Structure formats: C-alpha cells, structure tokens
DSSP file (Angstrom, degrees, kcal/mol; ACC not computed):
  #  RESIDUE AA STRUCTURE BP1 BP2  ACC     N-H-->O    O-->H-N    N-H-->O    O-->H-N    TCO  KAPPA ALPHA  PHI   PSI    X-CA   Y-CA   Z-CA
    1    1 A M              0   0    0      0, 0.0     2,-0.3     0, 0.0    77,-0.2   0.000 360.0 360.0 360.0 145.0  144.6  -36.4  172.0
    2    2 A E  E     -A   77   0A   0     75,-1.7    75,-2.1     2,-0.0     2,-0.3  -0.771 360.0-140.8-102.5 145.3  142.2  -36.5  169.1
    3    3 A R  E     -A   76   0A   0     -2,-0.3     2,-0.4    73,-0.2    73,-0.2  -0.800  12.4-167.0-103.5 147.7  138.6  -37.6  169.3
    4    4 A S  E     -A   75   0A   0     71,-2.4    71,-2.2    -2,-0.3     2,-0.4  -0.981  12.5-140.7-129.5 147.6  136.7  -39.6  166.8
    5    5 A F  E     +A   74   0A   0     -2,-0.4   112,-2.4    69,-0.2     2,-0.4  -0.903  22.4 179.1-110.7 135.5  132.9  -40.2  166.6
    6    6 A I  E     -AB  73 116A   0     67,-2.7    67,-3.0    -2,-0.4     2,-0.5  -0.982  16.2-160.8-136.0 142.5  131.4  -43.5  165.7
    7    7 A I  E     -AB  72 115A   0    108,-2.6   108,-2.6    -2,-0.4     2,-0.8  -0.993  14.0-147.1-122.0 124.7  127.9  -44.9  165.3
    8    8 A I  E     -AB  71 114A   0     63,-3.2    63,-2.0    -2,-0.5   106,-0.2  -0.834  36.7-133.2 -84.7 112.3  127.3  -48.6  165.5
    9    9 A K    >>  -     0   0    0    104,-2.8     4,-2.1    -2,-0.8     3,-0.6  -0.044  18.2 -96.8 -73.7 168.0  124.4  -48.8  163.0
   10   10 A P  H 3> S+     0   0    0      0, 0.0     4,-2.6     0, 0.0     5,-0.2   0.829 121.4  55.9 -54.0 -36.3  121.1  -50.6  163.3
   11   11 A D  H 3> S+     0   0    0      1,-0.2     4,-1.6     2,-0.2     6,-0.1   0.898 108.6  46.8 -66.5 -38.3  122.2  -53.6  161.4
   12   12 A A  H <4>S+     0   0    0     -3,-0.6     5,-2.6   101,-0.3     6,-0.4   0.886 112.2  50.6 -68.5 -38.9  125.2  -54.2  163.7
   13   13 A V  H ><5S+     0   0    0     -4,-2.1     3,-1.5    56,-0.2    -2,-0.2   0.946 111.1  48.6 -61.6 -48.0  123.0  -53.8  166.8
   14   14 A Q  H 3<5S+     0   0    0     -4,-2.6    -1,-0.2     1,-0.3    -2,-0.2   0.825 110.6  51.4 -62.1 -32.2  120.5  -56.3  165.4
   15   15 A R  T 3<5S-     0   0    0     -4,-1.6    -1,-0.3    -5,-0.2    -2,-0.2   0.429 114.8-114.9 -87.3   0.9  123.3  -58.7  164.6
   16   16 A G  T < 5S+     0   0    0     -3,-1.5     4,-0.3    -4,-0.3    -3,-0.2   0.855  74.9 130.7  73.1  35.1  124.7  -58.5  168.1
   17   17 A L     >< +     0   0    0     -5,-2.6     4,-2.5     1,-0.1     5,-0.2   0.350  33.4 100.7-103.4   5.1  128.0  -56.9  167.1
   18   18 A I  H  > S+     0   0    0     -6,-0.4     4,-2.6     1,-0.2     5,-0.3   0.952  86.5  44.4 -55.3 -53.2  128.2  -54.0  169.6
   19   19 A G  H  > S+     0   0    0      1,-0.2     4,-2.7     2,-0.2    -1,-0.2   0.897 113.1  50.7 -60.8 -43.1  130.6  -55.7  171.9
   20   20 A E  H  > S+     0   0    0     -4,-0.3     4,-1.8     2,-0.2    -1,-0.2   0.910 112.5  46.7 -61.9 -43.2  132.8  -57.0  169.1
   21   21 A I  H  X S+     0   0    0     -4,-2.5     4,-1.5     2,-0.2    -2,-0.2   0.936 114.8  45.2 -67.8 -46.5  133.1  -53.6  167.5
   22   22 A I  H  X S+     0   0    0     -4,-2.6     4,-2.6    -5,-0.2     5,-0.2   0.916 109.7  57.2 -61.5 -42.1  133.8  -51.8  170.8
   23   23 A R  H  X S+     0   0    0     -4,-2.7     4,-3.1    -5,-0.3     5,-0.2   0.898 103.3  53.6 -55.5 -43.8  136.3  -54.5  171.8
   24   24 A R  H  X S+     0   0    0     -4,-1.8     4,-1.2     1,-0.2    -1,-0.2   0.911 110.8  45.0 -61.4 -43.1  138.3  -53.8  168.6
   25   25 A F  H  X>S+     0   0    0     -4,-1.5     5,-2.0     2,-0.2     4,-0.5   0.922 115.6  47.2 -67.9 -42.6  138.6  -50.1  169.3
   26   26 A E  H ><5S+     0   0    0     -4,-2.6     3,-1.3     1,-0.2    -2,-0.2   0.915 110.3  51.8 -64.8 -42.7  139.5  -50.7  173.0
   27   27 A Q  H 3<5S+     0   0    0     -4,-3.1    -1,-0.2     1,-0.3    -2,-0.2   0.777 103.0  59.5 -67.5 -23.9  142.1  -53.4  172.1
   28   28 A K  H 3<5S-     0   0    0     -4,-1.2    -1,-0.3    -5,-0.2    -2,-0.2   0.668 124.6-104.3 -74.5 -16.2  143.7  -51.0  169.7
   29   29 A G  T <<5S+     0   0    0     -3,-1.3     2,-0.3    -4,-0.5    -3,-0.2   0.503  71.8 144.0 105.1   6.5  144.3  -48.7  172.6
   30   30 A L      < -     0   0    0     -5,-2.0     2,-0.6    47,-0.1    -1,-0.3  -0.605  48.6-127.0 -77.9 139.4  141.6  -46.1  171.9
   31   31 A K  E     -C   76   0A   0     45,-2.9    45,-2.3    -2,-0.3     2,-0.6  -0.773  13.5-136.1 -92.4 122.1  140.0  -44.7  175.1
   32   32 A L  E     +C   75   0A   0     -2,-0.6    43,-0.2    43,-0.2     3,-0.1  -0.665  35.1 161.1 -76.9 118.4  136.2  -44.8  175.2
   33   33 A V  E     +     0   0A   0     41,-2.6   104,-3.3    -2,-0.6     2,-0.3   0.514  62.9  30.1-117.3 -10.7  135.0  -41.5  176.5
   34   34 A G  E     +C   74   0A   0     40,-1.5    40,-2.3   102,-0.2     2,-0.3  -0.972  59.4 163.1-151.8 136.3  131.4  -41.5  175.4
   35   35 A L  E     +C   73   0A   0     -2,-0.3     2,-0.3   100,-0.3    38,-0.2  -0.940   5.9 153.4-155.6 127.5  128.9  -44.3  174.9
   36   36 A K  E     -C   72   0A   0     36,-2.3    36,-2.8    -2,-0.3     2,-0.5  -0.976  31.9-138.9-155.3 144.8  125.1  -44.4  174.6
   37   37 A M  E     +C   71   0A   0     -2,-0.3     2,-0.3    34,-0.2    34,-0.2  -0.872  41.5 151.5 -99.2 134.8  122.4  -46.5  173.0
   38   38 A L  E     -C   70   0A   0     32,-2.2    32,-3.0    -2,-0.5     2,-0.7  -0.973  50.5-108.8-156.0 166.4  119.7  -44.5  171.4
   39   39 A Q  E     -C   69   0A   0     -2,-0.3     2,-0.2    30,-0.2    27,-0.1  -0.931  41.7-131.7-100.2 113.6  117.0  -44.4  168.7
   40   40 A V        -     0   0    0     -2,-0.7     2,-0.2    28,-0.5    28,-0.1  -0.459  19.7-139.6 -67.7 133.3  118.2  -41.8  166.1
   41   41 A T     >  -     0   0    0     -2,-0.2     4,-2.6     1,-0.1     5,-0.2  -0.488  22.0-111.8 -86.6 163.9  115.4  -39.3  165.3
   42   42 A R  H  > S+     0   0    0      1,-0.2     4,-2.6     2,-0.2     5,-0.2   0.873 120.4  54.3 -61.3 -36.3  114.8  -38.0  161.7
   43   43 A E  H  > S+     0   0    0      2,-0.2     4,-2.2     1,-0.2    -1,-0.2   0.926 109.6  45.8 -64.9 -44.8  116.0  -34.6  162.9
   44   44 A Q  H  > S+     0   0    0      2,-0.2     4,-2.9     1,-0.2    -2,-0.2   0.942 115.0  46.8 -63.2 -47.3  119.3  -36.1  164.2
   45   45 A A  H  X S+     0   0    0     -4,-2.6     4,-2.7     1,-0.2    -2,-0.2   0.902 111.6  52.2 -62.2 -40.6  119.9  -38.2  161.0
   46   46 A G  H  < S+     0   0    0     -4,-2.6    -1,-0.2    -5,-0.2    -2,-0.2   0.902 112.1  45.2 -62.1 -41.5  119.0  -35.2  158.8
   47   47 A R  H >< S+     0   0    0     -4,-2.2     3,-1.1     2,-0.2    -2,-0.2   0.924 114.3  48.9 -66.6 -44.6  121.6  -33.0  160.7
   48   48 A Q  H 3< S+     0   0    0     -4,-2.9     3,-0.4     1,-0.2    -2,-0.2   0.923 120.7  34.6 -61.8 -44.9  124.2  -35.7  160.6
   49   49 A Y  T >< S+     0   0    0     -4,-2.7     3,-2.2     1,-0.2     4,-0.3   0.056  77.1 121.8-102.0  25.1  123.8  -36.4  156.9
   50   50 A S  G X   +     0   0    0     -3,-1.1     3,-1.3     1,-0.3    -1,-0.2   0.783  67.7  66.9 -58.3 -27.0  123.0  -32.9  155.7
   51   51 A C  G 3  S+     0   0    0     -3,-0.4    -1,-0.3     1,-0.3    -2,-0.1   0.703 101.4  49.1 -67.6 -17.4  126.1  -33.0  153.4
   52   52 A H  G X  S+     0   0    0     -3,-2.2     3,-2.5     6,-0.1     6,-0.3   0.385  78.4 134.3-100.7   2.1  124.2  -35.7  151.4
   53   53 A L  T <  S+     0   0    0     -3,-1.3    -3,-0.0    -4,-0.3     4,-0.0  -0.285  73.4  21.9 -56.0 131.2  120.9  -33.8  151.1
   54   54 A G  T 3  S+     0   0    0      1,-0.4    -1,-0.3     2,-0.0    -2,-0.1   0.226  93.7 121.4  93.9 -14.2  119.7  -34.0  147.5
   55   55 A R  S X  S-     0   0    0     -3,-2.5     3,-1.6     1,-0.1     4,-0.4  -0.520  75.6-113.6 -80.4 153.9  121.6  -37.1  146.7
   56   56 A P  T 3  S+     0   0    0      0, 0.0     4,-0.3     0, 0.0     3,-0.2   0.776 114.4  47.5 -59.7 -28.3  119.6  -40.2  145.5
   57   57 A F  T 3> S+     0   0    0      1,-0.2     4,-2.3     2,-0.1     5,-0.2   0.481  84.2  95.8 -92.5  -2.7  120.5  -42.2  148.6
   58   58 A Y  H <> S+     0   0    0     -3,-1.6     4,-2.5    -6,-0.3     5,-0.2   0.926  84.8  45.2 -57.0 -52.2  119.7  -39.5  151.2
   59   59 A D  H  > S+     0   0    0     -4,-0.4     4,-2.5     1,-0.2    -1,-0.2   0.904 114.9  47.4 -62.4 -42.2  116.1  -40.6  152.1
   60   60 A S  H  > S+     0   0    0     -4,-0.3     4,-2.5     2,-0.2    -1,-0.2   0.855 111.2  52.8 -68.4 -32.6  117.0  -44.3  152.3
   61   61 A L  H  X S+     0   0    0     -4,-2.3     4,-2.7     2,-0.2    -2,-0.2   0.940 111.3  44.9 -65.1 -47.6  120.0  -43.5  154.5
   62   62 A V  H  X S+     0   0    0     -4,-2.5     4,-1.3     2,-0.2    -2,-0.2   0.915 113.8  50.7 -62.1 -43.0  117.9  -41.4  156.9
   63   63 A Q  H  < S+     0   0    0     -4,-2.5     3,-0.3    -5,-0.2     4,-0.2   0.921 112.3  46.9 -60.7 -44.7  115.3  -44.2  156.9
   64   64 A F  H >< S+     0   0    0     -4,-2.5     3,-1.6     1,-0.2     4,-0.3   0.934 110.1  51.6 -63.2 -47.0  117.9  -46.8  157.6
   65   65 A M  H 3< S+     0   0    0     -4,-2.7   -25,-0.5     1,-0.3     3,-0.3   0.723 114.9  43.5 -66.6 -20.1  119.6  -44.9  160.4
   66   66 A T  T 3< S+     0   0    0     -4,-1.3    -1,-0.3    -3,-0.3    -2,-0.2   0.321  89.7  92.4-102.5   6.5  116.2  -44.3  162.1
   67   67 A S  S <  S-     0   0    0     -3,-1.6    -1,-0.1    -4,-0.2    -2,-0.1   0.626  99.5 -15.4 -79.3 -14.0  115.0  -47.9  161.6
   68   68 A G  S    S-     0   0    0     -4,-0.3   -28,-0.5    -3,-0.3    -1,-0.1  -0.971  91.9 -50.2-172.7 177.1  116.3  -49.3  165.0
   69   69 A P  E     - C   0  39A   0      0, 0.0     2,-0.3     0, 0.0   -56,-0.2  -0.244  47.7-167.3 -65.5 151.7  118.6  -48.5  167.9
   70   70 A V  E     - C   0  38A   0    -32,-3.0   -32,-2.2   -57,-0.1     2,-0.5  -0.811  20.1-128.0-126.7 169.6  122.2  -47.5  167.4
   71   71 A C  E     -AC   8  37A   0    -63,-2.0   -63,-3.2    -2,-0.3     2,-0.4  -0.963  23.4-162.1-122.7 111.6  125.1  -47.2  169.7
   72   72 A A  E     +AC   7  36A   0    -36,-2.8   -36,-2.3    -2,-0.5     2,-0.3  -0.740  16.7 173.7 -93.4 140.1  126.9  -43.8  169.5
   73   73 A M  E     -AC   6  35A   0    -67,-3.0   -67,-2.7    -2,-0.4     2,-0.4  -0.990  25.2-153.3-147.7 155.7  130.4  -43.6  170.8
   74   74 A T  E     -AC   5  34A   0    -40,-2.3   -41,-2.6    -2,-0.3   -40,-1.5  -0.997  16.8-173.5-127.8 132.7  133.4  -41.3  171.1
   75   75 A V  E     -AC   4  32A   0    -71,-2.2   -71,-2.4    -2,-0.4     2,-0.3  -0.890   8.5-151.5-123.4 156.8  136.9  -42.5  171.4
   76   76 A E  E     +AC   3  31A   0    -45,-2.3   -45,-2.9    -2,-0.3     2,-0.3  -0.941  33.8 114.0-125.5 149.2  140.2  -40.6  172.1
   77   77 A G  E >   -A    2   0A   0    -75,-2.1   -75,-1.7    -2,-0.3     3,-1.4  -0.919  68.0 -53.5 169.4 172.4  143.7  -41.4  171.0
   78   78 A K  T 3  S-     0   0    0      1,-0.3     5,-0.1    69,-0.3    71,-0.0  -0.521 124.5  -7.5 -67.6 127.2  146.6  -40.4  168.9
   79   79 A N  T 3> S+     0   0    0     -2,-0.3     4,-2.4     1,-0.1    -1,-0.3   0.864  87.2 164.9  52.5  40.3  145.5  -39.9  165.3
   80   80 A A  H <>  +     0   0    0     -3,-1.4     4,-2.8     1,-0.2     5,-0.3   0.850  63.9  55.3 -58.6 -39.8  142.1  -41.4  166.4
   81   81 A I  H  > S+     0   0    0      1,-0.2     4,-2.2     2,-0.2    -1,-0.2   0.962 114.2  37.8 -62.4 -52.8  140.2  -40.3  163.3
   82   82 A N  H  > S+     0   0    0      2,-0.2     4,-2.2     1,-0.2    -1,-0.2   0.882 116.6  52.9 -66.4 -38.1  142.5  -41.9  160.8
   83   83 A L  H  X S+     0   0    0     -4,-2.4     4,-2.3     2,-0.2    -2,-0.2   0.938 110.3  47.0 -63.0 -46.9  143.0  -45.0  163.0
   84   84 A V  H  X S+     0   0    0     -4,-2.8     4,-2.4    -5,-0.2    -2,-0.2   0.924 110.7  52.6 -60.8 -44.7  139.2  -45.5  163.4
   85   85 A R  H  X S+     0   0    0     -4,-2.2     4,-2.1    -5,-0.3    -1,-0.2   0.895 110.1  48.2 -60.0 -40.6  138.7  -45.1  159.6
   86   86 A K  H  < S+     0   0    0     -4,-2.2    -1,-0.2     1,-0.2    -2,-0.2   0.903 112.3  48.7 -65.3 -40.7  141.3  -47.7  158.9
   87   87 A M  H  < S+     0   0    0     -4,-2.3    14,-2.6     1,-0.2    -2,-0.2   0.849 111.1  50.5 -68.5 -33.6  139.8  -50.1  161.4
   88   88 A V  H  < S-     0   0    0     -4,-2.4    14,-2.6    12,-0.2    15,-0.3   0.910 101.4-152.2 -70.6 -43.5  136.3  -49.6  160.0
   89   89 A G     <  -     0   0    0     -4,-2.1     7,-0.1    -5,-0.2    -1,-0.1  -0.233  34.7 -23.8  94.5 174.1  137.4  -50.3  156.4
   90   90 A A        -     0   0    0      5,-0.2     6,-0.2     2,-0.1     5,-0.1  -0.186  59.6-118.7 -59.8 148.2  136.1  -49.2  153.0
   91   91 A T  S    S+     0   0    0      4,-0.1    -1,-0.1     1,-0.1     5,-0.1   0.894 103.8  62.5 -56.2 -45.2  132.5  -48.1  152.8
   92   92 A A  S >> S-     0   0    0      1,-0.1     3,-2.4     2,-0.0     4,-0.6  -0.758  82.9-143.7 -85.0 118.4  131.7  -50.8  150.2
   93   93 A P  G >4 S+     0   0    0      0, 0.0     3,-0.9     0, 0.0    -1,-0.1   0.806  98.0  62.6 -54.4 -32.6  132.3  -54.2  152.0
   94   94 A E  G 34 S+     0   0    0      1,-0.3    -3,-0.1    13,-0.1     9,-0.0   0.705 108.8  43.1 -68.0 -16.4  133.6  -55.8  148.8
   95   95 A N  G <4 S+     0   0    0     -3,-2.4     2,-0.3    -5,-0.1    -1,-0.3   0.458  92.0 105.6-101.9  -4.9  136.4  -53.2  148.9
   96   96 A A  S << S-     0   0    0     -3,-0.9     3,-0.1    -4,-0.6    -7,-0.1  -0.607  73.6-119.2 -82.6 133.5  137.1  -53.5  152.7
   97   97 A E    >   -     0   0    0     -2,-0.3     3,-1.9     1,-0.1     6,-0.4  -0.377  31.8 -99.3 -68.5 143.8  140.2  -55.4  153.7
   98   98 A P  T 3  S+     0   0    0      0, 0.0    -1,-0.1     0, 0.0     3,-0.1  -0.374 112.4  42.1 -56.5 143.5  139.9  -58.6  155.8
   99   99 A G  T 3  S+     0   0    0      1,-0.5     2,-0.2     2,-0.1    -2,-0.1   0.132  92.9 103.3  97.8 -19.4  140.6  -57.6  159.4
  100  100 A T  S <> S-     0   0    0     -3,-1.9     4,-2.1     1,-0.1    -1,-0.5  -0.545  85.3-112.3 -87.2 162.9  138.6  -54.4  159.2
  101  101 A I  H  > S+     0   0    0    -14,-2.6     4,-2.1     1,-0.2     5,-0.5   0.946 118.9  39.6 -60.0 -49.2  135.1  -54.3  160.8
  102  102 A R  H  > S+     0   0    0    -14,-2.6     4,-1.5     1,-0.2    -1,-0.2   0.884 113.8  54.7 -69.9 -37.5  133.4  -54.0  157.4
  103  103 A G  H  4 S+     0   0    0     -6,-0.4    -1,-0.2   -15,-0.3    -2,-0.2   0.844 116.7  37.6 -62.7 -33.4  135.7  -56.5  155.7
  104  104 A D  H  < S+     0   0    0     -4,-2.1    -2,-0.2    -7,-0.2    -1,-0.2   0.797 136.7   8.8 -87.3 -30.8  134.9  -59.1  158.4
  105  105 A F  H  < S+     0   0    0     -4,-2.1    -3,-0.2    -5,-0.2    -2,-0.2   0.654  88.4 111.2-129.6 -20.2  131.2  -58.5  158.9
  106  106 A A     <  -     0   0    0     -4,-1.5     6,-0.2    -5,-0.5     3,-0.1  -0.260  37.8-167.7 -72.7 152.4  129.5  -56.0  156.5
  107  107 A I        -     0   0    0      4,-1.8     2,-0.3     1,-0.4     5,-0.2   0.825  63.8 -16.5-103.9 -47.2  126.9  -57.2  154.0
  108  108 A N  S    S-     0   0    0      3,-1.0    -1,-0.4   -15,-0.1     0, 0.0  -0.900  77.1 -81.9-152.8 178.7  126.4  -54.3  151.6
  109  109 A V  S    S+     0   0    0     -2,-0.3     3,-0.5     1,-0.2    -1,-0.1   0.890 127.3  38.7 -59.2 -43.4  127.0  -50.6  151.3
  110  110 A Q  S    S+     0   0    0      1,-0.3     2,-1.4     2,-0.1    -1,-0.2   0.917 117.4  49.7 -74.7 -41.9  123.9  -49.5  153.3
  111  111 A N  S    S+     0   0    0      1,-0.2    -4,-1.8  -100,-0.1    -3,-1.0  -0.491  71.5 132.6 -93.5  64.7  124.3  -52.3  155.8
  112  112 A N        -     0   0    0     -2,-1.4     2,-2.1    -3,-0.5    -1,-0.2   0.121  62.2-131.7-108.7  21.2  127.9  -51.6  156.5
  113  113 A L  S    S+     0   0    0     -3,-0.1  -104,-2.8    -8,-0.1     2,-0.4  -0.126  71.8  52.2  75.3 -40.7  127.6  -51.7  160.3
  114  114 A V  E     -B    8   0A   0     -2,-2.1     2,-0.4  -106,-0.2  -106,-0.2  -0.978  52.6-157.4-141.2 140.4  129.5  -48.5  161.3
  115  115 A H  E     -B    7   0A   0   -108,-2.6  -108,-2.6    -2,-0.4     2,-0.4  -0.961  20.9-179.1-108.0 135.8  129.6  -44.8  160.7
  116  116 A A  E     -B    6   0A   0     -2,-0.4  -110,-0.2  -110,-0.2    -2,-0.0  -0.994  32.8-110.2-136.1 130.5  132.9  -43.1  161.5
  117  117 A S        -     0   0    0   -112,-2.4   -32,-0.1    -2,-0.4     3,-0.1  -0.258  22.6-153.8 -55.5 141.3  133.7  -39.4  161.1
  118  118 A D        +     0   0    0      1,-0.1     2,-0.3   -34,-0.1    -1,-0.1   0.442  67.4  12.4-102.6  -0.5  136.2  -38.9  158.3
  119  119 A S  S  > S-     0   0    0      1,-0.1     4,-2.2   -38,-0.0     5,-0.2  -0.979  79.4 -98.9-163.1 166.9  137.8  -35.6  159.5
  120  120 A A  H  > S+     0   0    0     -2,-0.3     4,-2.4     1,-0.2     5,-0.1   0.868 123.8  55.0 -61.3 -36.0  138.1  -33.2  162.4
  121  121 A E  H  > S+     0   0    0      2,-0.2     4,-1.8     1,-0.2    -1,-0.2   0.900 106.9  49.7 -64.5 -40.8  135.5  -31.1  160.8
  122  122 A S  H  > S+     0   0    0      2,-0.2     4,-3.3     1,-0.2     5,-0.3   0.911 110.0  50.2 -64.4 -42.1  133.1  -34.1  160.6
  123  123 A V  H  X S+     0   0    0     -4,-2.2     4,-2.3     1,-0.2    -2,-0.2   0.936 109.9  51.0 -59.8 -45.6  133.7  -34.8  164.3
  124  124 A A  H  < S+     0   0    0     -4,-2.4    -1,-0.2     1,-0.2    -2,-0.2   0.839 117.3  40.5 -61.4 -33.5  133.0  -31.2  165.1
  125  125 A H  H  < S+     0   0    0     -4,-1.8     4,-0.3    -5,-0.1    -2,-0.2   0.911 123.6  35.0 -78.9 -46.0  129.7  -31.4  163.1
  126  126 A E  H >X S+     0   0    0     -4,-3.3     3,-1.5     1,-0.2     4,-0.7   0.881 104.1  65.6 -83.5 -41.4  128.5  -34.8  164.2
  127  127 A L  H >X S+     0   0    0     -4,-2.3     4,-2.8    -5,-0.3     3,-1.4   0.886  98.9  52.3 -54.0 -47.4  129.6  -35.2  167.8
  128  128 A P  H 34 S+     0   0    0      0, 0.0    -1,-0.3     0, 0.0    -2,-0.1   0.682  97.6  68.2 -67.7 -14.3  127.3  -32.5  169.2
  129  129 A I  H <4 S+     0   0    0     -3,-1.5    -2,-0.2    -4,-0.3    -3,-0.1   0.821 120.4  17.2 -67.8 -29.1  124.3  -34.0  167.5
  130  130 A Y  H << S+     0   0    0     -3,-1.4     2,-0.4    -4,-0.7    -1,-0.1   0.644 126.5  41.8-118.0 -23.4  124.6  -37.0  169.9
  131  131 A F     <  -     0   0    0     -4,-2.8    -1,-0.2    -5,-0.2     2,-0.2  -0.986  57.2-152.4-133.6 138.5  126.8  -35.9  172.9
  132  132 A S    >>  -     0   0    0     -2,-0.4     3,-1.1    -3,-0.1     4,-0.6  -0.621  40.8-105.9 -91.2 165.4  127.1  -32.8  175.0
  133  133 A E  G >4 S+     0   0    0      1,-0.3     3,-0.9    -2,-0.2    -1,-0.1   0.850 123.2  59.4 -58.9 -33.1  130.5  -32.1  176.6
  134  134 A Q  G 34 S+     0   0    0      1,-0.2    -1,-0.3     3,-0.0    -3,-0.0   0.749  98.0  59.9 -68.2 -22.9  129.0  -33.2  179.9
  135  135 A D  G <4 S+     0   0    0     -3,-1.1     2,-0.4     2,-0.1  -100,-0.3   0.705  90.5  84.6 -74.9 -19.8  128.3  -36.6  178.4
  136  136 A L  S << S-     0   0    0     -3,-0.9  -102,-0.2    -4,-0.6     2,-0.2  -0.722  77.5-131.2 -95.0 130.9  131.9  -37.2  177.6
  137  137 A M        -     0   0    0   -104,-3.3     2,-0.6    -2,-0.4    -2,-0.1  -0.496   9.8-154.4 -81.4 143.7  134.1  -38.6  180.4
  138  138 A K        +     0   0    0     -2,-0.2     2,-0.3     2,-0.0  -105,-0.0  -0.966  38.3 130.2-117.9 113.5  137.5  -37.1  181.3
  139  139 A Y        -     0   0    0     -2,-0.6     2,-0.5     2,-0.0    -2,-0.0  -0.986  54.4-111.1-157.2 157.2  139.8  -39.7  182.9
  140  140 A D        -     0   0    0     -2,-0.3     2,-0.3     2,-0.0    -2,-0.0  -0.824  30.2-134.0 -94.5 129.3  143.4  -40.9  182.6
  141  141 A S    >   -     0   0    0     -2,-0.5     3,-1.7     1,-0.1     4,-0.2  -0.622  10.6-134.2 -77.9 138.9  143.8  -44.4  181.3
  142  142 A A  T 3  S+     0   0    0     -2,-0.3     3,-0.3     1,-0.3    -1,-0.1   0.705 108.8  50.8 -63.8 -18.2  146.3  -46.5  183.2
  143  143 A L  T >> S+     0   0    0      1,-0.2     4,-1.8     2,-0.1     3,-1.4   0.306  74.6 110.5-100.5   7.5  147.7  -47.5  179.9
  144  144 A K  H <> S+     0   0    0     -3,-1.7     4,-2.1     1,-0.3    -1,-0.2   0.841  74.9  55.1 -57.0 -36.5  148.1  -44.0  178.4
  145  145 A D  H 34 S+     0   0    0     -3,-0.3    -1,-0.3    -4,-0.2     4,-0.2   0.798 109.4  48.6 -67.7 -26.0  151.9  -44.2  178.5
  146  146 A W  H <4 S+     0   0    0     -3,-1.4     3,-0.3     1,-0.1    -2,-0.2   0.891 121.8  31.0 -77.0 -40.5  151.9  -47.4  176.5
  147  147 A F  H  < S+     0   0    0     -4,-1.8   -69,-0.3     1,-0.2    -2,-0.2   0.610 114.3  56.1 -98.1 -13.3  149.5  -46.2  173.8
  148  148 A C  S  < S+     0   0    0     -4,-2.1    -1,-0.2    -5,-0.3     2,-0.1   0.313  78.7 111.6-107.7   9.4  150.2  -42.4  173.5
  149  149 A K              0   0    0     -3,-0.3   -71,-0.1    -4,-0.2    -3,-0.0  -0.482 360.0 360.0 -80.7 153.7  153.9  -42.4  172.8
  150  150 A G              0   0    0     -2,-0.1    -1,-0.2     0, 0.0    -2,-0.1   0.425 360.0 360.0  41.9 360.0  155.5  -41.4  169.6
C-alpha cells in the first residue's frame, strides 16, 4: 500500500470544510492512518516548502500556511499519491475540474484548500515534518478486500 500526505489548509479549516474533505478521501476507499490538527510553525512550513525557497511566492506561502490551524493527514491505498492528486484537482481553481476538491470549493491559487504530496519523494520529505511513525496507525480495514484488488 502506498501512503499520501495531505494538509487541509487554513482557509479550508476556517470555512468548515475539514469533514467534507476527509469524507471524500474515505468514501473513495483510502484508509486514514494519521490525523492531527495543529498550528504550523515557520520552521515546519520552511522545511515543507524548501523547494520553493527564493521564488517570489515563498514568503507569502509560508505566511499563509502559518496563519491559522491546519489539519494534517496521511492516507493509505493503492496508488494513493496519484489518486489523492486527482481528487484534489489542479492547483489553480479555475483549471480544476468540477467534482475535485479545488474545483468545487477553492477560491484562488493561494486559498486552494489542500496541499497533497505529488510524488513518493515528496511524501518521504513532508510526512516526517508532521508525523512520526508512532503517530501513524496500523490496522486492517474491514473493506480492504473491496478497495485493494487489481
């Protein structure tokens, strides 16, 4: 099984969309193995977005991600990274398809509700910033045979 890392951003928390966003991933058959609400520190945001250091939007991104509480989560499932990215939708809401989280709810590029790791390397980099291995649950879903075939 593959893991994907997701952050429900401050704008989604403020708009009361945590439950809706989690519901979509669960209903798709992804297994929630880590979940916590937290206030991202500048150090955490800096580590997470280190690949954008020096870009014009870096400071505003860090400021936004530290502006209010977020909900960090880890899900598991077959092809979880690509599946989550498809469900989240394009970064720019105007390019996000209806039915995706951003297509249905996002306002603009910065206030686009959700961060989702885009590769296994990104998960390996981002996940430990917010979760230790002890934070992640190990359990068998009663539905695993339905969602994990083929």
